[in-house]
C-alpha positions as CSV (number, residue, x, y, z in Angstrom):
1,M,135.7,99.2,85.9
2,S,132.2,98.1,87.6
3,G,132.0,94.8,85.7
4,T,134.8,93.4,84.7
5,E,135.9,89.7,84.8
6,L,139.0,88.8,87.0
7,G,139.2,85.1,85.8
8,I,137.1,81.8,85.9
9,V,137.6,79.8,88.8
10,E,136.1,76.5,89.6
11,T,134.8,75.8,92.9
12,R,132.9,73.7,95.7
13,V,132.3,76.2,98.6
14,P,128.4,76.4,98.2
15,A,128.6,72.8,98.6
16,R,131.4,72.6,101.3
17,L,128.7,75.3,103.5
18,D,125.5,72.8,102.7
19,R,127.1,69.5,103.6
20,L,127.8,71.0,107.2
21,P,126.9,69.8,110.8
22,W,124.8,72.0,112.7
23,S,127.0,73.7,115.0
24,R,128.1,76.3,117.2
25,F,129.2,78.4,114.1
26,H,125.4,78.5,112.9
27,W,124.0,79.3,115.7
28,M,126.3,82.5,116.0
29,V,124.9,83.3,112.4
30,I,121.6,83.0,113.9
31,V,121.9,85.2,117.2
32,G,124.4,87.7,115.5
33,L,122.6,88.1,112.2
34,G,118.9,87.4,112.8
35,T,118.3,88.9,115.7
36,V,117.5,92.3,113.8
37,W,114.2,90.7,113.7
38,I,113.7,91.8,117.4
39,L,115.1,95.1,117.2
40,D,112.4,96.2,114.5
41,G,109.8,94.8,116.6
42,L,110.8,96.3,119.9
43,E,111.0,99.2,117.4
44,V,107.3,99.5,116.2
45,T,105.3,98.2,119.2
46,I,107.5,100.6,121.7
47,V,106.8,103.5,119.3
48,G,102.9,102.4,119.1
49,S,102.5,101.5,123.1
50,I,103.8,105.3,124.1
51,A,102.7,107.5,121.2
52,A,100.1,108.7,124.0
53,R,102.4,109.7,126.2
54,L,104.6,111.5,123.3
55,T,101.5,114.0,122.7
56,E,101.7,114.8,126.9
57,K,103.8,118.0,127.5
58,D,105.2,116.5,130.4
59,S,106.4,114.1,128.4
60,G,109.4,116.7,127.2
61,L,107.9,116.4,123.8
62,G,104.8,117.2,123.5
63,L,103.4,115.9,119.7
64,S,100.4,116.0,119.0
65,D,98.2,113.4,117.5
66,S,99.3,114.0,113.8
67,Q,102.9,114.4,114.7
68,V,102.7,110.9,116.3
69,L,101.5,109.1,113.0
70,T,103.6,111.2,111.1
71,A,106.8,109.6,113.0
72,G,105.5,106.4,111.8
73,S,105.2,106.8,108.2
74,I,108.8,108.5,108.8
75,Y,110.2,105.0,110.0
76,V,108.6,103.5,107.1
77,A,110.0,105.4,104.5
78,G,113.5,105.4,106.2
79,A,113.3,101.6,106.4
80,C,112.1,101.8,102.3
81,V,115.2,104.4,101.4
82,G,117.7,101.9,103.8
83,A,116.6,98.8,102.5
84,L,117.4,100.2,99.0
85,F,120.2,102.0,99.5
86,F,121.8,100.1,101.6
87,G,120.4,97.0,99.3
88,Q,122.6,97.6,95.9
89,L,125.8,98.3,98.7
90,T,125.3,95.1,100.1
91,D,125.8,93.0,96.2
92,R,128.6,95.4,95.7
93,L,130.6,95.5,98.5
94,G,130.2,92.6,100.7
95,R,127.9,91.3,103.2
96,K,129.6,91.8,106.2
97,K,130.6,95.6,105.5
98,L,127.1,96.4,105.3
99,F,125.6,94.4,108.2
100,L,128.0,95.6,110.5
101,A,127.4,99.6,109.1
102,T,123.4,99.3,109.2
103,L,123.3,98.5,112.7
104,V,125.8,100.8,113.9
105,L,123.2,103.1,112.1
106,Y,120.6,101.3,114.2
107,L,122.6,101.6,117.4
108,I,123.6,105.5,116.6
109,A,120.0,106.6,115.5
110,T,118.1,104.8,118.0
111,I,120.3,106.6,120.9
112,A,120.1,110.2,119.6
113,T,115.8,109.2,119.5
114,A,116.3,109.0,123.9
115,F,117.6,112.5,123.9
116,A,114.7,114.2,121.6
117,G,113.7,117.1,122.6
118,S,111.7,118.3,119.6
119,A,109.3,117.1,116.8
120,T,111.9,118.0,114.5
121,Y,115.0,116.6,116.1
122,F,112.6,112.9,117.1
123,F,111.5,112.8,113.2
124,I,115.6,113.1,112.1
125,A,116.5,110.3,114.8
126,R,113.3,108.0,113.5
127,F,114.3,108.3,110.1
128,F,117.7,107.1,110.6
129,T,116.1,104.6,112.8
130,G,114.0,103.4,110.2
131,A,116.7,103.4,107.5
132,G,119.2,101.4,110.1
133,I,116.5,98.6,110.4
134,G,115.8,98.7,106.2
135,G,119.5,98.3,105.6
136,E,119.5,95.5,108.1
137,Y,117.3,93.4,106.2
138,A,118.8,92.9,102.8
139,A,121.9,92.6,104.6
140,I,120.9,89.9,107.3
141,N,118.9,87.9,104.6
142,S,121.6,87.5,102.4
143,A,123.8,86.4,104.3
144,I,122.1,84.0,106.5
145,D,120.9,82.2,103.6
146,E,124.1,81.7,102.0
147,L,125.7,80.6,105.4
148,I,122.9,78.1,106.9
149,P,123.0,74.6,104.9
150,A,120.1,73.9,102.1
151,R,118.7,71.2,104.3
152,V,117.3,73.4,107.2
153,R,117.4,77.2,105.4
154,G,113.3,77.0,105.2
155,R,112.9,76.5,108.8
156,A,115.9,78.8,109.8
157,D,114.6,81.4,107.7
158,L,111.1,81.5,108.9
159,V,112.1,81.1,112.6
160,I,114.3,84.4,112.5
161,N,111.7,86.4,110.7
162,G,109.6,85.2,112.8
163,S,111.6,86.5,115.5
164,Y,110.5,90.1,115.1
165,W,106.5,89.0,117.0
166,L,109.2,88.8,120.0
167,G,110.6,91.7,119.9
168,A,106.9,93.1,119.2
169,A,105.8,91.1,122.4
170,G,108.5,92.6,124.8
171,G,107.6,96.2,123.3
172,A,103.7,95.6,124.1
173,L,104.6,94.3,128.0
174,G,107.7,96.5,128.6
175,A,106.1,99.7,127.6
176,L,103.4,99.1,131.0
177,V,106.9,99.1,133.2
178,L,108.3,102.1,131.2
179,L,104.8,104.1,131.4
180,D,104.4,103.5,135.2
181,T,104.6,107.1,136.7
182,S,105.1,105.4,139.8
183,I,107.9,104.0,138.4
184,F,109.9,106.5,136.0
185,A,108.5,110.3,135.2
186,P,107.0,111.0,132.3
187,D,109.4,112.7,130.8
188,I,112.2,109.3,131.6
189,G,110.2,106.0,130.7
190,W,109.6,106.5,127.1
191,R,113.4,107.6,126.8
192,L,114.6,104.5,128.3
193,A,112.6,102.5,126.3
194,F,114.5,103.3,123.4
195,A,118.0,102.8,125.3
196,I,116.9,99.1,125.7
197,G,116.8,98.7,122.4
198,A,120.6,100.5,121.9
199,V,121.8,98.1,124.9
200,L,120.2,95.2,123.2
201,G,121.6,96.3,119.4
202,L,125.3,96.5,121.6
203,G,125.0,93.0,122.3
204,I,124.1,91.9,119.1
205,L,127.1,93.8,117.6
206,L,129.7,92.2,119.9
207,V,128.4,89.0,118.2
208,R,128.0,89.7,115.1
209,R,132.1,90.7,114.8
210,H,132.8,87.5,114.4
211,V,130.5,86.4,111.9
212,P,132.4,86.0,108.7
213,E,132.1,87.6,105.1
214,S,129.8,85.0,102.6
215,P,132.0,82.4,101.0
216,R,129.8,83.2,98.5
217,W,130.1,86.6,97.7
218,L,133.9,86.4,98.1
219,F,134.5,83.7,94.9
220,I,132.4,85.4,93.1
221,H,133.8,88.8,93.6
222,G,138.0,87.8,92.9
223,H,138.6,86.8,96.7
224,D,138.2,83.0,95.8
225,E,141.4,82.6,98.8
226,E,139.3,83.9,101.5
227,A,136.4,82.5,100.5
228,E,138.5,79.0,100.8
229,R,140.5,79.8,104.2
230,I,136.7,80.4,105.3
231,V,135.2,77.4,104.8
232,G,138.1,75.7,105.7
233,E,137.9,77.2,109.2
234,I,134.8,76.5,109.4
235,E,135.1,73.1,108.7
236,D,137.7,72.4,111.1
237,E,135.9,73.9,113.7
238,V,132.6,71.8,113.1
239,R,134.8,68.7,113.2
240,S,136.8,69.9,116.2
241,E,133.1,70.6,118.1
242,T,131.2,67.5,116.6
243,G,133.7,65.0,116.1
244,Q,132.5,64.2,112.9
245,K,134.0,63.3,109.9
246,L,133.1,65.3,106.7
247,D,131.8,63.7,103.5
248,E,135.1,63.6,100.9
249,E,133.2,64.3,98.0
250,P,131.3,67.8,98.9
251,G,128.9,67.9,96.7
252,E,129.2,69.4,92.2
253,A,131.6,71.8,91.8
254,I,130.3,74.9,89.9
255,T,132.1,77.5,87.4
256,V,131.7,81.0,87.9
257,R,133.9,84.3,85.8
258,Q,135.0,86.3,88.4
259,R,133.4,89.5,88.4
260,R,133.9,92.9,90.9
261,S,130.7,94.1,90.8
262,V,127.7,93.8,88.0
263,S,126.0,97.0,87.3
264,F,122.2,97.7,88.0
265,R,121.2,97.5,84.5
266,E,121.9,94.3,84.4
267,I,119.9,93.4,88.1
268,A,117.5,94.6,86.6
269,S,117.3,93.1,83.6
270,T,118.1,89.7,85.4
271,A,114.8,90.7,87.3
272,F,112.1,91.7,84.9
273,S,113.6,90.4,81.6
274,K,114.9,86.9,82.3
275,Y,112.8,86.1,85.8
276,P,109.5,87.7,85.3
277,R,107.4,85.2,86.8
278,R,109.8,85.1,89.8
279,T,109.4,89.0,90.2
280,A,105.6,89.0,89.7
281,L,105.7,86.3,92.5
282,G,107.7,88.5,94.6
283,F,105.4,91.5,94.0
284,A,102.2,89.9,95.1
285,L,104.1,87.9,98.3
286,F,105.4,91.4,99.8
287,V,102.4,93.3,99.0
288,G,99.5,90.8,100.5
289,Q,101.3,90.9,103.6
290,A,102.4,94.4,104.0
291,F,98.8,95.2,103.7
292,I,97.0,92.6,106.3
293,Y,99.9,93.3,108.8
294,N,100.6,96.9,108.6
295,A,96.4,97.2,108.1
296,V,96.1,95.0,111.4
297,T,99.2,95.5,113.5
298,F,98.8,99.6,113.5
299,G,94.7,99.7,113.7
300,L,94.2,96.8,116.4
301,G,94.3,98.5,119.6
302,T,92.1,101.1,117.9
303,F,89.6,98.3,116.5
304,L,89.4,96.9,120.3
305,A,88.7,100.1,121.8
306,S,86.2,101.3,119.2
307,F,84.4,98.1,118.7
308,Y,84.8,96.3,122.4
309,D,85.3,99.0,124.4
310,I,88.8,97.6,125.5
311,D,90.1,100.3,127.8
312,D,93.3,102.1,126.5
313,A,95.3,100.4,129.5
314,R,94.2,97.0,128.6
315,V,95.4,97.0,124.6
316,P,98.6,95.9,125.4
317,F,97.5,92.6,126.7
318,Y,95.7,91.7,123.5
319,I,98.5,93.2,121.3
320,A,100.8,90.7,122.8
321,L,98.7,88.1,122.8
322,F,98.7,88.9,118.7
323,A,102.2,88.8,119.0
324,I,103.1,86.0,120.2
325,S,100.8,83.7,118.0
326,N,102.6,85.4,114.8
327,F,105.5,84.2,116.4
328,L,104.2,80.4,117.0
329,G,103.3,80.6,113.2
330,P,106.7,80.2,111.7
331,V,108.2,78.4,114.8
332,L,106.0,75.2,114.6
333,L,105.0,75.2,110.8
334,G,108.6,76.0,109.9
335,R,110.0,72.7,109.4
336,L,107.4,71.8,106.7
337,F,108.8,74.7,104.3
338,D,111.8,72.2,103.9
339,T,109.6,68.8,104.4
340,V,106.5,69.4,102.6
341,G,107.8,72.1,100.7
342,R,107.8,75.5,99.7
343,K,105.1,75.6,97.4
344,P,102.6,73.8,98.9
345,M,103.3,75.6,102.8
346,I,103.3,79.1,101.5
347,A,100.4,78.8,99.0
348,G,98.4,77.2,102.0
349,S,99.5,79.7,104.7
350,Y,98.3,82.7,102.6
351,L,95.4,80.7,101.3
352,G,94.4,79.3,104.5
353,S,94.9,83.1,106.4
354,A,92.4,84.5,103.6
355,V,90.4,81.6,104.5
356,V,90.0,82.3,108.6
357,L,90.0,85.6,108.4
358,C,87.1,85.4,105.7
359,V,85.3,83.4,108.7
360,L,85.7,86.1,111.0
361,T,84.9,88.7,108.6
362,I,80.8,86.6,108.5
363,L,81.0,86.0,112.1
364,F,81.3,89.9,112.8
365,L,79.0,91.0,110.6
366,G,76.4,88.6,111.9
367,G,76.6,89.9,115.6
368,S,77.9,86.6,116.9
369,L,81.6,87.5,117.6
370,G,82.6,88.7,121.8
371,V,86.1,90.1,122.1
372,W,87.6,86.8,122.7
373,G,86.0,85.1,120.3
374,F,86.8,87.7,117.8
375,M,90.5,87.6,118.4
376,A,90.2,83.3,118.8
377,L,90.1,83.4,114.9
378,L,92.4,86.9,114.5
379,L,95.0,84.9,116.3
380,A,94.6,81.4,114.0
381,T,94.3,83.8,111.1
382,F,97.8,85.7,112.1
383,F,99.4,81.8,112.9
384,L,98.9,81.5,109.4
385,A,99.9,84.7,107.9
386,S,103.0,84.7,110.4
387,A,104.4,81.7,108.2
388,G,103.4,83.1,105.1
389,A,104.9,86.7,105.5
390,S,107.9,85.1,106.6
391,S,108.0,83.0,103.7
392,A,108.0,86.0,101.4
393,Y,111.5,87.3,102.1
394,L,112.9,83.7,101.9
395,T,111.3,83.4,98.1
396,V,113.2,86.1,96.6
397,S,116.2,85.4,99.1
398,E,116.4,82.3,97.0
399,I,115.1,82.3,93.8
400,F,116.8,85.4,92.4
401,P,121.0,85.1,91.3
402,M,123.5,85.9,94.3
403,E,125.1,88.8,92.8
404,T,121.1,90.4,93.2
405,R,120.4,88.3,96.1
406,A,120.6,91.3,98.5
407,L,118.6,94.2,96.5
408,A,115.9,92.0,95.8
409,I,115.1,92.0,99.0
410,A,115.5,95.5,99.3
411,F,113.3,96.0,96.0
412,F,110.6,94.0,97.0
413,Y,110.3,95.2,100.8
414,A,110.5,98.8,99.6
415,I,107.9,97.9,97.2
416,G,105.5,96.0,99.5
417,T,105.3,98.1,102.0
418,A,105.3,101.5,99.8
419,V,102.2,99.8,98.4
420,G,100.4,97.5,101.1
421,G,102.0,98.9,103.9
422,I,100.6,102.8,103.5
423,T,97.2,101.7,101.4
424,G,97.0,99.0,104.5
425,P,96.6,101.2,107.5
426,Y,95.2,103.8,105.2
427,L,91.7,102.5,104.3
428,F,91.5,99.9,108.0
429,G,91.6,103.3,110.0
430,K,89.4,105.0,107.5
431,M,86.5,101.8,108.0
432,I,87.3,102.0,112.0
433,E,86.5,105.7,112.0
434,S,83.3,105.0,110.0
435,G,81.8,102.8,113.2
436,S,80.6,100.6,111.2
437,D,80.4,97.3,111.1
438,S,80.2,96.8,107.5
439,Q,82.6,99.4,106.6
440,V,85.8,97.2,108.6
441,A,83.9,94.0,107.2
442,I,85.3,95.4,104.0
443,A,88.6,96.1,105.0
444,F,88.7,92.7,105.9
445,F,87.6,91.1,103.1
446,I,90.1,93.3,101.2
447,G,93.2,91.8,103.5
448,A,91.7,88.3,103.1
449,G,91.6,88.7,98.6
450,V,95.1,90.3,98.6
451,M,96.6,87.6,101.0
452,A,94.7,84.7,98.6
453,L,96.0,86.4,95.7
454,G,99.5,86.1,96.9
455,G,98.5,82.1,97.6
456,I,97.3,81.9,94.0
457,F,100.3,83.8,92.9
458,E,102.9,81.0,94.6
459,L,100.7,78.2,93.2
460,L,101.2,79.7,89.6
461,F,104.7,80.7,89.8
462,G,106.2,79.1,93.1
463,V,109.9,77.1,92.8
464,K,110.3,74.3,94.3
465,A,113.8,75.5,96.5
466,E,113.2,73.2,98.9
467,Q,117.3,71.8,100.2
468,Q,118.1,73.1,97.4
469,E,121.0,75.0,97.5
470,L,121.0,78.3,96.1
471,E,123.4,78.4,93.2
472,G,121.1,75.8,91.3
473,I,117.7,77.7,92.5
474,A,119.1,80.3,90.5
475,P,123.0,79.9,88.7
476,P,124.9,83.2,90.0
477,L,125.0,86.0,86.7
478,S,128.6,84.3,87.1
479,A,128.4,80.9,86.1
480,E,130.3,79.4,83.4
481,D,127.1,77.7,82.0
482,A,124.5,80.7,82.8
483,E,124.1,82.2,79.6
484,G,120.8,81.0,77.9
485,E,119.3,79.3,80.8
486,A,115.6,78.8,80.7
487,E,113.5,81.1,83.3
488,E,112.7,78.6,85.4
489,R,115.7,75.8,85.4
490,P,114.9,72.1,86.8
491,A,116.6,71.8,90.3
492,P,119.1,69.1,90.0
493,P,118.3,66.5,92.4
494,P,116.0,63.9,91.7
495,R,112.3,63.8,92.5
496,P,111.7,62.0,96.0
497,R,109.7,59.2,95.6
498,R,106.4,58.8,97.4
499,A,106.0,57.7,101.1
500,Y,102.7,56.4,102.6
501,S,102.4,57.0,106.5
502,S,102.7,53.7,108.3
503,P,100.6,53.4,112.0
504,G,101.6,55.9,114.3
505,M,103.8,57.8,112.7
506,W,102.7,60.9,110.0
507,V,105.0,61.7,106.9
508,A,104.2,63.8,103.9
509,A,104.7,62.5,100.4
510,P,107.9,64.7,99.9
511,V,110.0,63.6,102.9
512,A,110.8,60.3,101.6
513,A,114.3,58.9,102.6
514,V,115.7,60.9,99.7
515,G,115.5,64.4,101.3
516,F,117.1,62.9,104.2
517,E,119.4,60.3,103.2
518,R,122.4,61.0,104.6
519,E,120.5,60.7,108.0
520,V,118.6,57.7,107.4
521,R,122.0,56.2,106.6
522,A,123.4,57.3,110.2
523,I,120.1,56.3,111.8
524,E,120.4,52.2,110.1
525,R,123.6,52.0,110.6
526,A,123.5,53.2,114.4
527,L,120.2,50.8,115.0
528,A,122.6,47.9,112.6
529,E,125.0,48.4,115.3
530,H,123.3,48.3,118.3
531,D,122.1,45.3,120.3
532,G,118.2,45.6,120.5
533,P,116.1,48.6,120.4
534,V,117.7,51.8,121.1
535,D,115.7,54.5,123.0
536,R,114.8,57.4,120.5
537,R,116.9,59.8,123.0
538,E,119.6,57.1,123.2
539,L,119.6,56.7,119.1
540,A,119.7,60.4,118.4
541,A,123.1,61.1,120.5
542,L,124.4,57.8,118.5
543,V,123.8,59.2,115.5
544,G,124.8,62.8,116.8
545,A,121.6,64.6,116.3
546,R,121.5,67.5,117.5
547,F,124.4,68.6,114.7
548,W,122.1,67.7,111.9
549,G,119.7,71.3,112.3
550,P,116.5,71.9,114.3
551,G,113.9,68.9,113.3
552,R,116.1,67.1,111.4
553,Y,116.3,64.2,113.5
554,G,112.5,63.5,114.0
555,A,112.0,64.1,110.6
556,A,114.4,61.3,109.0
557,L,113.6,59.1,111.9
558,R,109.6,59.2,109.8
559,A,112.1,58.6,106.4
560,A,113.6,55.8,107.7
561,V,110.8,54.3,109.3
562,V,108.4,54.9,106.2
563,S,111.3,53.7,103.9
564,G,111.2,50.0,105.9
565,R,114.8,50.7,107.0
566,A,113.7,50.8,110.7
567,Q,110.9,49.8,112.4
568,R,109.2,51.2,115.7
569,V,108.9,48.5,118.5
570,G,107.5,50.3,121.4
571,R,106.1,54.3,121.7
572,S,109.9,55.4,121.5
573,R,111.9,52.6,120.6
574,F,113.4,51.5,117.4
575,A,115.0,49.1,116.0
576,T,116.8,47.7,112.5
577,G,114.8,47.5,109.5
578,R,115.6,44.2,108.6
579,T,114.9,42.8,112.7
580,S,111.4,41.8,114.1
581,A,110.2,43.2,117.2
582,G,110.6,41.2,119.9
């Protein structure tokens, strides 16, 4: 019976997962699950790049311009339907079953697309391709957040979501080769584009088979013995690889009432009754990023051709530059979401992108921007916006209870795409079609306003989720102590003390040793045991820093210096804080 309780258990599974040092297991999760975003970027950009070819009679398809646009809308509609349908199944049936099923659906549909011979067939194949990708969003983001340690969850999520733009860049540049009729026949090149996506998806499937079910999902749904077994196997694998002894006390245990499933009514009540401010925040973040991204991504080529007389053949190069900038945003800013904090970084990326876009619009109206000036400001805008857009998925995955996590991602993705993803391209397309600078400027200002609104909502309703256990941010609905909780439950760990910068070592206030205590202790111990100053690279080897996770070593070393537990005695040499240089 749906919602039936199975028993009450106490578990330390979340704490045991969060204490793990970074290892091959985590890279397997990243490769096996996270690379699906590359597929989505590839799919969207490939279709945009080959659109003109699909309208040619000798392509074997011969679509009209309106049919090409319809195919794009059908893909987005499929993604929304797939996200909602597979999202609720992911919460009910488990992460692994669905992240395998949705990838298989994508593979079948994208291979079918390569054999399309009519518009109807093409539309159906694109709908199910979108459904597979939409289902992936829900299954993948929830599984990743439940398997990656809390201390690096923010950076990992942002880089994974930002990898969409690697696919976009590859799609744009790959189209230049695949559409070259001196290499491939007009009716072959575009089909190979879809086949390449299928080959990449098949490789991901082979890796993904080895990713386990989420132990967090298992223990809540009555499979606590299997959850303990999986975590034990992961711990043994990590010990064997790293040679490190895990902490004897992994952290606090939580008590849960196990249930086979949670009713949809209870899930809806959780979002709108228990967490109304978090729900409003999710809407604002997703609608903002969907509006600006879909508007500019779908309209950039047309805009450059209409207002800067860029030849169609050169457009893919500009799209590739746009994609690279979007990828670099999450990669370079990602670690700050775990150190400086979610709230300032999310708000800053949304508001910062809005400000730069306003500057671009004003200069564009004044006629002082050439194509490269326009592109420089656009790349700066989306360098910031991409980090914000990626953090939208991270946010809704963190701030709702585990039983609702996948559906929450699916729900906000579908709503954001339906509202922002439809109105943005339509409005921007109409403004470009007018040929008026002032009309295009209005569209840009609206985009800036929507992004600014997302930043304001983050300032008002954002949650301090950096380096916190997921169960501390939003207790599971089945948690024994969950009844009667206030909406915004404070995170359990104490506030980090303020840190101040020392010469040559920049540290933002929240990056105190408190957030890196385990790593700082290891650095302090290694320096104390070593005779004299130690080179930065040698110190990294001594403490096993490669197992800490991306970006953790540099941040912990800065925290150790700021807290006085280590000191810098040369350009890249360090000594114990109790030993003077010399």
